[in-house]
N, C-alpha and C positions, 0 to 999 in steps of 0.2 A: 439723806438721799439727794441725788443730783438729777437734774432734768435729762431726759434721754433725747438724742438727736435722730434725725432721719437716717444719718449715716450709721449710727449705732443699731437702729432697727433693721438695717440690712445685714448686720453681722452679729448674730446671736452668740451668746456664751456657750449655749448648748442647744442642739436641734434634735428633738425626738421624733417619733413617728408622726405625731399630730401636734406637738407643742414646741414652741421656741422660748428659750429662757435668756434673760438679759440681766446683767449685774447693775443694781442701783446703788449699793453701798457694800461695805464689808460683810454685812449680815442680812441684807435684803435683796430680793430678786423681783423682776417683773416676769411673770409667767403668762405667755400668750397662747391661747387655744386657737389654732388655725382652723381653716375649713378643710384641711387635708383629712382624708378618711383612710383607715386601715381595716382590712378584713383578713382573717386567717394569718395575722402577723405580717401582712404585706401592705405597704402604702399604695393606694390606688391612684391612677392617673387623673381621676375626676374628683373635683372638690364638691362639697355639699354646702351651698350658701346658708348662712346663719348658724351652721353647726358650731363654730367656735364660740359664738356668743351664748348659745344654749349651754355648752359644756362649762364655760366660765361662770355664768350666772347661776346655774343649777348647783354647781359645786359650792359656790359662795353660800347659797341657801342652806345646804346640808352642813357645811363647816360650822355655821352659826347654830344650827338646830341640834347638832350632835356633839357640841363642844363639851358637854358635861361628862361624856364617856372617856375621852382621851384628849390631851392637848393637840392642837393642829397648827399648821404653818400659816394659815390665812390671816392677813392683816386688813386688807381693804380691796375693794374694786378700784381699778385704775380710773374709772369714771369719776370717782369721788376724790381724786388727787390731781386736779388740773395743774398744780405746780410742777408735775413731772413732765408736762409738755407732750404727752402721748396723743397722737391724732385720734379724734373721736372714734373713727371706725375700728381702730386697733384697741383703744381703751375699753370699748364695750365687750371685748373678748379677752381682757387681761386682768390678772390679779396681782396685787403686791403681796409677797409672801416672805416669811423668814427663811433664811438659808439653813438647810439641814444636811446632815451626813446620811445619805440614803442607805437603807438596808436592802440588799439585793434579793428580795423574795417578793413575788406577787402573791398576796394573801387573798385567796378566793373562798367565799362562803356560798354554799349551795343550799337552797331551801326546797327546790323542786328539781326533778330529773329532766334534763333537756340538754341539747348541744352535745359536746364531747362525752359528757357523763352518760347520756342516753345511748350513744353509739357504743361505748364500752360495755354498758349493761346488757345490751342486746347480744354482744359477742360472748360475754363471759359471766354475766350475773354480778359483776363487781363495778365499783366506782373508785378509780385510782387504786385498784388492787384490793379494795375492801369489799367483802361480800355484802350484798343488799338483799332485802326481802324478795321472795319470789313473786311473780305476777304483777310487777309494777308496770304501769302504762306511761307513755310519754306525757310529761306534764304533771305526773303525780307528785304530791308533796312527800318529802322524806320524813321518816318518823322523828328525826331531829336534824338540826342544821349541820351540814358537813363542812369541814375545813379541808380544802384541797389545794395546797400551795403549788406554785410553779416557779421556775427560774424567771429572772427578769432579763430578757434579751433585748438589746438595743437594735439588733438586726436579726433576721431569721425568726425561727419559731421558739416560743417559750416551751420548756419541758416540764412535765409533771415532777414533783418532788414528794417523797414520803415524809412523814413527820420526823422520822429518824434522821433523814438527810437535813432537815431544817435544824434539828438539834445539833447535828455535827457542824453545821455552818455557823450558828449564832449562840449555841449553848442552850441548856435545858430551860433556864429561867426565862430568857428572852423568847424562846420558841413558844413556851406556854403563854406568855404575854401576847404574842402575835396572834395565836389561835383564839384565845379568849376575847381579846379586844375586837378582832375581826368579826367574830360571831355576835358580840354585843352590838356593834355598829349595824350589822346587817339586820339583826332582830328588831332593833328600834326603828330603823328606816322602813323595814317591811311592814311593821304594825301601823306606822303613820301613813304609808302609801295606801294601805287597804282602805283607810277612811276617805281617800280621794279616788277610789275606784281603780287603783293600779296594784297589780301584784308584782313585787320585785322577786323574780325567780332565783336570781343569783347576782353576785357582784364581786368585783375585785378591788382591793384597796392596797395602798402602799404606805410604808412607814419609814421614818428616819429617826435620827437622834439630834436633839438640840440641847446642849449642855448636859449630855448623857441621859436626857429624858426621852422616853418613847413618844414620838410625835407623828401624827397623821399628816401625810403630804400628798402632792400631786392633785388628782381629781377625785371627786367623791360622788358616788351614786348617780352617774350620768347615763344617758342612753348609749354611750360608748363603752362604759365599764360595767354595765348591768343589763340584765334582760328585764324589760318592763312589759307586762302583759295587761291587756284590758280585762278587768275582772268580769265585766258584763258578758264577755264572750268566752270566758274560761271554761274549758271542758277537757279533762284528761283523755288521752288517746289520740291526740292530733297536734299539729303545730298550732300554737296559740296566736290570736290577734295581738299585735305588739306595737310598742312605741319606741323601738330601738333599731339597731342596724341589722336585725335579723332579715329584714326585707332585702337589704343589700346582699347578705350572705346567700339567701335563697336564690336571688337572681344570678349571682356568680356561679352557683352550683348548677343551675338550669342551663347556663351558657357553656357548661362543660369545662370550666377552668380547673386546673389541677392544683391550685393553691400555691404555686411557685411563681416568682417574678418572671416576666412582667405580667401584671394583671390587666384585664381588658378595660376599656372605657365603659363607663356606665351610661345607659341611654337617658334622655331627658326625663322620661316618665319615672324612672327609678330615683333620679336625683330629686325631682319635685315631691314625690311621695315620701321619701325619707326626710326631707326638710320639714314637711307638714307634720310628720310623726314626732320629730324631735321637739318642735315648737309646742305641739299639744302636750307632750310629756311635761315640759317646763310649766306651761300654764296650769295644767291640772294639779301638779304637785305644789306649786308655790302660790297659786291664786293670783299671780301677777302677770303683767304684760311684759314681754321681752324688751329690755331697754334698748 
């Protein structure tokens, strides 16, 4: 690995909705979680302070904790690699990871009915086209964890995929692996989080291949990629008290935004409250203070 310069930090190898990625060597990358925020697949004009540090450090926590389920790309926090020369403020939101060949499927596990699943259920009694039990309330737990994959869109909106479409894209064996591993990761994280007073209602994870081996990549069980509810206030039939970006989504909907670019600026109150919720999620789950 080589040290990274200020010039290199201004020119990422890849820029995603909320992450910037830089090349460290032929097989390693520096992945920086920025304070950019996206909602409804649109990057907002307003950043959330500390968000990137939370996403980076909570992902590192989960990569270590869930490593027994599937290999992952995490090597170290940049904070632990001073030889890389990454400025401290960027290092606290950066991971050193192994380079992988990404599989272009967003793997979503749902344990509770909420969000777009709840909207579809109210319309048709289904979730991603599959019939669900009658009489479910918003926030109810599903009888079993659902695998509801979507496309991986760099810009624009992700689109739902049927399991058959996943099979057509990657083959039956890998599709089964993606489904079963996603559900195993979600189930293990959900059970652990309940011991910390947090319900993980759903999550999305991403995979790639390293030396032809299925590998967990990107972020993991963050307030951006998951819905975190406060178990103390959980009550089906209503919107749940949360530690994720649902507060941002709710404000955007109340402001009348149509979910198409450009998005409106977030008021200071929404920014401050969202930051507080992200940091609390990190502290509750890890028992640590944000570095």
